[in-house]
N, C-alpha and C positions, 0 to 999 in steps of 0.2 A: 806480250799478250797477243791476241789474234787480230784479225783485220776488222775494220769498221764496216758499217752498213748492215744490210739485212743478213739474217742468219743463213749461211749457205745450206743447200740441200745436202742430204746424205749422199755418199759416193754412188750408191746404187740407184739413186733417183735422178742423177744428172743425165742430161741428154747427150752432151758432147763427150765422147769417149776419147777423142783424139787430142784433147787439150791436156798439157802436162799437169800433174798433180800440184805442182808448186807455182801455178800461174801468177807470176808477179810477186810471189811471196819470198823469193830469193832462195839461196841454198840453206839447207838445214845443217847446223853445226852440231856434232855429237861429241860427247865426252863420256868416259867410262864412269859408271856408277860406283859408289863407295863399296857396295857389296852386290852379290847376285840376287839376294832377297830384299824386297822392300822392307824398310824399318817398321817395327810395330807401332801402332798408334798409342800415344800415352793415354792413360786412363783419364776419363772425364772427372772433373772435380765434383764431389758429391754435394758441395754447397752451392753449385751453380743453379741459376733459375732453370726450371724444367724445359723451357723452350731452347735455351742455349745448350743444355745438355743433350736434348734430342737432336739438335742440328749437328753437334760435334760427333755424337755417336753414329749418326747416319753416314758421316763421311767414311767411317771405318767399315761400313757395310756396302758402300757404293763401289762401282767398278773402277772409278778413277783413282782409287787408293793405290793401285799397282804402280801409278806414276809418281806417287808422293815420296819425297825424301824427308829426312829429319827436319830440315828447315821448313818444309811445307806443313808438317804437323805442328811445329812451333808457331807458325803463323795462324793456323786454325785454332790452336789453343788460346792464343792472344785474342783472336776475334771472339771466341766463345766467352772468354773472361769479360771482355768489354760489353758484349751483349747482355751477359748476366747482370753486370753492374747497372746497365741502363734500364733493365726491366725490373730490378729489385726496388723495394721502397727506398726513397732518397729523402734527405733532409729538406723540408720545405719551410721550416721556420722554427722559432723558439718561443715558448710561452712566457708570460710575465714571471712565472716561477723559475724559469731557466731550463725547463724541460724541452728536449729536442722533439720536434714533431716530424714524423716520417710519413710519407705517402707515396703511392706509385704515381708517376707522372707519365704522360704520353711520350712515346719515343719521338725524338726530334727528327725532322726530315733530313737534316744534314748527317745525323748519325746513321740513319737508314741508308742514305746514299753511299756513305763511306763503307758500311758493311757489305752492301751489294757489290761495290767495286772490288773490295778485298776478296769476296767470295768468287767473283769473276776471275780473279788471278789464280784461284785454286781450281778452276774449271768445274765449278759446282753444278751448273746447269747444262743441259744438252746444248743450248745455243752457244754457251761459252766454249764447250768442247768442239763444236763444229767450226766456230770461228778460228780455233787453234788447229783445225784439221785433225782432231783426235776423235775417233768414233768408238763407242762401245758397242759390241755385238753380243747378243744373247744366243746361246746355243739352244737349239730347239730339238725336242725329241723326235726321232724319225718314226713315222707311222708306217709300220711294215705292211699293213693291208693296203694303204694308199700307194705305197711304193710298188707293191706287186700289181696293183691295178694299172698303174702307169706303164709298167713293163708289158703287161698283157695288151693294153691298148696300142702301144708302139709295135708290138708283134703283129697284131691284126692289121695295123696301118701298113706295115712293110709287106705283108702278104697280099693285101688288096691292091697296092700300088705297083706290084709286079716285081 
């Protein structure tokens, strides 16, 4: 997992550029992946609680999915299954007639902490990714008019400065 402490700034927001990228983090060990393409995410179980299904399906749409291996997807599947069970109606008692009484109960704090820790291992949040020194970047569309204006301004600047 990543380092402790406050969430590091993004690489383009850091002021010190002369400091090595792995400042105290040690060497990075690499190993070849099982294949060149990331494995597909297993389908979410239709019987899962809607919140668990939404979380699991969001992983397949997120940028960090490119780093996931089959074992990561298995971990995510297990987490979603457990979340679904915790959020679904549970047995809260038995009537005098022997009928089982089910009701939804609040999520336990210990369960929530365990889920958040497991999600952190999957680099689910931006803070988790930054601690692990993994950044997702979005490609932005180039505005040709703006780019042409910058070129024109630079041309005038060069002409005026001599």
